[in-house]
C-alpha positions in Angstrom: 0.0 0.0 0.0 1.4 3.4 -1.0 2.0 6.2 1.5 -0.6 8.9 0.9 0.7 12.4 1.1 -0.8 15.9 1.1 1.5 18.8 0.1 1.0 22.2 1.7 2.9 25.3 0.5 1.9 28.7 -0.9 4.6 28.6 -3.5 3.6 26.8 -6.7 7.2 26.0 -7.7 7.8 24.2 -4.3 4.6 22.2 -4.7 5.6 21.2 -8.2 9.1 20.2 -7.2 8.0 18.1 -4.2 5.2 16.5 -6.2 7.7 15.4 -9.0 10.2 14.1 -6.4 7.6 12.1 -4.5 5.9 10.6 -7.5 9.2 9.0 -8.5 8.9 6.8 -5.4 7.1 3.5 -6.1 5.6 3.4 -2.6 4.4 7.0 -2.3 1.6 9.0 -3.9 0.5 12.6 -3.6 -3.3 12.6 -3.0 -3.7 16.4 -2.7 -2.0 19.8 -2.8 -3.0 23.0 -1.0 -1.7 26.5 -1.1 -4.0 27.4 1.8 -3.5 25.8 5.2 -7.2 26.0 6.1 -8.0 24.0 3.0 -5.2 21.6 4.0 -6.8 21.0 7.4 -10.1 20.2 5.6 -8.4 17.9 3.1 -6.6 16.1 5.8 -9.9 15.5 7.5 -11.5 14.2 4.3 -8.7 12.2 2.8 -7.0 10.8 5.9 -3.5 10.8 4.5 -0.6 9.1 6.1 1.7 12.2 5.8 1.1 16.0 5.5 4.1 18.0 4.4 3.4 21.4 5.9 5.1 24.7 5.2 5.4 26.9 8.4 5.1 30.3 6.8 1.6 30.1 5.5 -0.7 33.1 5.2 -4.0 33.3 7.0 -3.4 30.2 9.2 0.2 29.5 9.9 1.6 26.0 9.5 2.1 25.5 13.2 -1.5 26.1 14.1 -2.6 24.0 11.0 -0.4 21.2 12.3 -2.0 21.4 15.7 -5.5 21.2 14.2 -4.6 18.3 11.9 -2.9 16.2 14.7 -5.7 17.0 17.2 -8.3 15.8 14.7 -6.5 12.5 13.9 -3.3 11.4 15.6 -2.8 8.8 12.8 -2.0 11.6 10.4 1.7 12.5 10.7 2.9 16.0 9.9 6.4 16.8 8.7 7.1 20.5 8.8 9.0 22.3 6.1 10.6 25.6 7.0 13.3 28.1 6.0 13.8 28.6 9.7 16.1 26.6 12.1 15.7 28.7 15.2 14.9 27.1 18.6 11.5 28.7 19.1 10.1 27.6 15.7 11.4 24.1 16.1 9.9 23.8 19.6 6.5 25.1 18.5 6.4 22.7 15.6 7.0 19.6 17.7 4.8 21.0 20.4 2.0 21.2 17.9 2.4 17.5 17.1 4.8 17.4 14.2 6.8 14.3 13.8 9.4 15.7 11.5 11.2 19.0 10.7 12.9 19.5 7.4 14.7 22.6 6.2 13.6 23.7 2.8 17.1 24.0 1.6 17.6 20.3 2.4 14.2 19.1 1.2 15.3 17.5 -2.0 17.9 15.5 -0.1 16.0 14.8 3.2 12.3 14.6 2.4 12.2 10.9 1.3 14.2 9.8 4.3 12.0 12.0 6.5 8.8 10.3 5.2 10.2 6.8 5.7 11.5 7.6 9.2 8.2 9.1 10.3 6.2 6.3 8.8 8.3 4.0 10.8 7.1 5.7 14.0 10.2 7.8 14.6 10.9 11.5 14.7 13.0 13.1 11.9 15.0 16.3 11.9 17.4 17.8 9.3 20.9 17.7 10.7 21.0 21.5 11.4 17.8 21.2 13.4 19.0 18.2 15.3 22.2 20.1 16.2 20.0 22.9 17.8 18.0 20.3 19.8 21.1 18.6 21.1 22.7 21.9 22.0 19.6 22.9 24.0 19.6 19.5 25.7 23.2 19.8 26.7 22.8 23.3 28.0 19.6 22.2 29.7 18.2 25.7 29.3 17.3 27.4 26.0 17.8 30.8 27.5 15.0 32.3 25.5 12.9 35.2 26.5 9.6 33.6 27.7 6.9 33.7 25.1 3.6 35.3 25.9 1.8 33.1 23.4 0.7 30.5 25.9 -1.5 33.1 27.5 -3.4 33.6 24.2 -6.0 31.1 23.2 -5.8 29.4 19.8 -8.5 31.7 18.5 -6.7 34.7 19.8 -3.4 33.6 18.1 -5.4 33.0 14.8 -6.9 36.5 15.0 -3.5 38.1 15.9 -1.9 36.5 12.8 -4.6 37.7 10.5 -4.5 41.3 11.9 -0.7 41.3 11.7 -1.0 40.2 8.0 -3.0 43.3 7.3 -6.5 42.1 7.4 -9.2 44.5 8.7 -11.6 43.5 11.5 -14.2 43.0 8.8 -11.9 40.8 6.7 -10.8 38.8 9.7 -14.5 38.3 10.7 -15.3 37.0 7.2 -12.3 34.7 7.2 -13.2 33.1 10.5 -17.0 33.4 10.2 -17.3 35.6 13.2 -18.9 39.0 13.7 -16.9 42.2 13.5 -17.9 42.9 17.1 -16.4 39.6 18.2 -13.1 40.2 16.4 -12.8 43.6 17.9 -13.4 42.2 21.3 -10.7 39.6 20.8 -8.3 42.2 19.6 -8.9 44.3 22.7 -8.3 41.2 24.9 -5.1 40.3 23.0 -3.8 43.8 23.4 -4.6 43.8 27.1 -2.9 40.4 27.6 0.2 41.5 25.7 0.2 44.9 27.2 0.5 46.7 23.9 -1.2 49.8 22.7 -1.2 49.7 18.9 -1.6 47.5 15.9 2.0 48.2 14.9 3.1 46.6 18.2 0.9 43.6 17.5 2.5 43.2 14.1 6.0 43.3 15.6 5.0 40.8 18.3 3.4 38.4 15.7 6.6 38.5 13.6 8.8 38.0 16.6 6.8 35.0 17.8 6.8 33.4 14.4 3.0 33.7 13.8 3.8 35.4 10.5 6.8 36.2 8.4 4.9 38.7 6.2 6.8 37.2 3.2 
């Protein structure tokens, strides 16, 4: 039986490259592609793939939160995160959200097949640069990062924060999330209170710093 895979990336050339690479494998098949992580979450629910290859820097709903939603819905679906980033915080968030693998995009053509086979075997996979970071943190026994305030924000608040930081108005955010504008405004006020910030500009800076959006 072939390993069923969903590809998620908002860059067409990346999707095409991964698709071509994976279809060369006799035991793998791409069952869907998505350039929108909300659609990816829905496709994962409908198609029940074995693997989802998930880009981190997705607009609208970031790859970390999409990973959390997919793995919460079905633990049998294994997510391998693809990222340009190898920083401690992003790696920790990815695995905290339920990812089973973390592959740097620069190494994807070399690592992705091994990553899929490793994860399908029930093991965690990390690109070598990422593994080095994890080992370093383990040896030091303390990442020495500034504590993140994100844990005090609910999943919905983080979602709204990302959309606002990406330039959506309250009305656009309300439409995207199927909420009322009044509800979005109430969430925004609560977010600003929790983070002790006084402007949307500060919210944008915070969202970028915490990896909710890259604004690429």
